[in-house]
Every structure is written in structure tokens, then in C-alpha cells.
C-alpha positions in Angstrom: 0.0 0.2 0.1 1.0 3.7 -0.7 1.0 6.3 1.5 -1.1 9.5 0.7 2.0 11.5 1.0 3.6 9.1 -1.9 0.5 9.9 -3.7 0.0 13.8 -3.6 3.4 13.6 -5.6 1.5 12.0 -8.6 0.3 14.6 -11.0 -2.9 12.4 -11.4 -3.9 13.2 -7.7 -2.5 16.3 -7.0 -5.0 19.0 -5.1 -6.9 16.0 -3.2 -7.7 16.3 0.2 -5.7 14.1 2.7 -8.6 11.9 3.6 -9.4 11.0 -0.1 -5.7 10.2 -0.9 -5.8 8.1 2.3 -8.8 6.1 0.4 -7.3 5.8 -2.6 -3.7 4.8 -0.9 -6.0 1.5 0.0 -7.0 0.6 -3.5 -3.4 0.8 -5.3 -1.0 -1.7 -5.7 2.9 -1.5 -6.4 4.1 -2.9 -9.4 7.6 -3.7 -10.8 7.9 -4.7 -14.3 11.1 -5.8 -16.3 12.3 -4.6 -19.6 10.2 -5.6 -22.4 7.1 -6.9 -20.0 3.9 -6.4 -21.8 1.6 -4.9 -19.1 -1.3 -5.7 -21.2 -2.3 -6.5 -24.7 -5.0 -4.5 -26.9 -8.2 -6.8 -26.6 -7.3 -7.6 -22.7 -9.7 -7.3 -20.3 -9.4 -3.8 -18.8 -9.1 -4.2 -15.0 -6.5 -1.8 -13.8 -5.7 1.7 -14.2 -2.1 2.5 -14.1 0.3 5.4 -12.6 4.1 5.2 -13.7 6.3 5.9 -10.8 9.5 5.3 -12.7 10.6 4.0 -15.9 9.1 4.2 -19.5 6.1 2.1 -21.0 5.0 2.3 -24.9 1.7 2.4 -25.5 0.8 0.8 -29.0 -2.1 0.3 -31.2 -2.8 -2.1 -34.0 -5.2 -1.3 -36.5 -7.2 -4.1 -38.4 -5.5 -3.0 -41.6 -2.0 -1.8 -40.7 1.3 -2.0 -39.1 1.4 -1.6 -35.1 1.8 2.2 -34.3 3.5 3.5 -31.0 0.9 5.9 -30.1 3.1 7.4 -27.1 5.7 6.8 -24.7 4.5 7.2 -20.9 7.1 8.6 -18.4 7.2 9.0 -14.9 3.8 10.2 -13.6 1.9 9.1 -16.7 -1.1 7.0 -16.6 -2.1 4.3 -18.9 -4.7 1.7 -18.7 -7.3 4.5 -18.5 -9.9 2.3 -20.6 -10.7 0.5 -17.2 -11.6 3.6 -15.1 -14.0 4.4 -18.0 -15.8 1.1 -17.5 -14.5 -0.2 -20.9 -14.7 -3.9 -21.3 -11.0 -4.3 -22.7 -7.8 -2.3 -23.4 -7.8 -0.4 -27.0 -3.9 -0.4 -27.0 -1.0 -2.4 -25.7 1.6 -1.3 -22.9 4.9 -2.8 -23.2 8.0 -1.8 -20.7 11.1 0.0 -22.4 13.1 -0.1 -19.5 12.4 -1.5 -15.8 9.5 0.3 -14.7 7.7 0.8 -11.4 3.9 1.7 -11.2 1.0 1.6 -8.9 -2.3 0.0 -10.2 -5.8 0.3 -9.2 -8.7 -1.7 -10.1 -11.1 0.6 -12.2 -14.2 -0.5 -10.8 -13.1 0.8 -7.1 -11.9 3.8 -8.7 -15.2 4.3 -10.0 -16.9 3.3 -6.8 -14.6 5.7 -5.1 -15.7 8.8 -7.3 -19.2 7.9 -7.2 -18.9 8.1 -3.2 -16.8 11.2 -3.3 -18.3 13.3 -6.4 -15.4 16.3 -5.6 -12.4 13.4 -5.6 -14.2 12.2 -8.9 -14.5 15.5 -10.5 -11.0 16.2 -10.0 -9.5 12.6 -11.4 -11.9 12.4 -14.2 -10.5 16.1 -15.2 -6.9 14.8 -14.9 -7.9 11.6 -17.0 -9.6 13.9 -19.7 -6.5 15.8 -20.2 -4.4 12.5 -20.6 -6.8 11.1 -23.2 -7.0 14.3 -24.8 -3.1 14.4 -25.0 -3.3 10.8 -26.4 -5.4 11.7 -29.1 -3.6 14.4 -30.4 -0.6 12.1 -30.5 -2.2 9.6 -32.3 -3.2 11.9 -34.9 -0.1 12.8 -35.6 1.2 9.6 -36.0 -1.7 8.5 -38.5 -0.9 11.6 -40.6 2.7 10.7 -40.6 1.8 7.3 -41.3 -0.2 8.7 -44.2 2.5 10.9 -45.2 4.9 8.1 -45.8 2.3 5.8 -47.6 1.6 8.7 -49.7 5.7 8.9 -50.7 6.2 5.2 -50.9 3.2 5.1 -53.7 4.5 7.9 -55.6 8.1 6.6 -55.6 6.8 3.3 -57.2 
């Protein structure tokens, strides 16, 4: 279990009251992953939300008709696996450790229950998650545009 003093250092939880941080601390598990570990695959059941406390994790997406894209690289303080917090059935991407990494994880259903019970906490966490999602979508858009450009160049060179 983590203490609320440790949680408050993570961007996702800054600004939360100590009482709510103490409740969150009861939900989190510490995780350690060796380099190359696949934390979850695209299509796996979306059970956990993760906050990276050290290391680096690549988020990869494989479209049905294309090559795997690295959507983003999560660094210390970053959030991934947010499909679970949104109540989605499965993860939409894969998470792979690019080096030994440490994270905290929490079950999405438990986090959603905490947010429903303590709406002021829920609002802060949901706003922070929305920021993460928006940034990830901006990054994905840039990758898709670059992929299209490369595809067009390859076609024109043939």
C-alpha cells in the first residue's frame, strides 16, 4: 500500500484532500515490471488503471489493416490503462515496458466506485484523465498523419 504522502506527488492526484488520498492509497498496488514486459495487450480485459512511478512504457495500437503504431511513451507520473477507469470492457492498446518500470495500479471498478461516493474527488480525477486522453488523441492524430504521408511517398516513388 502507498501512503497519501506518496500519492500526492503524482500529477493525477495533486490537489486531492488527504482524506481522499488515504482512501485511494487503500486501492493501489505497487507493481514492478522488467524491461520488455507486456503489461497488457490490446483486447485484454480492462481491469486496471496504472500510474507510472519510474521507467518508461510504450503504448502501442494495432489497427486491423495496418502496422503497429507507438501512440505515445509514458514517463514518470504518466497514466495508462485508462480504459478501465472509463468502464470499457477491453484495453484499446498494448502497454510494453521500454526499461524496468515501476507503477501503481488500481482496479477501475474500485476507482469508479470511490469517485461516485466522493464526487469532489471524482471530478478532479476525471478532469485529469480527460487531459491525458486528449493529449493521447493528439499524439495518435500526428502518428496517423505521418503514416499517411509515408504511404503517399512510397506510392509516388513506385
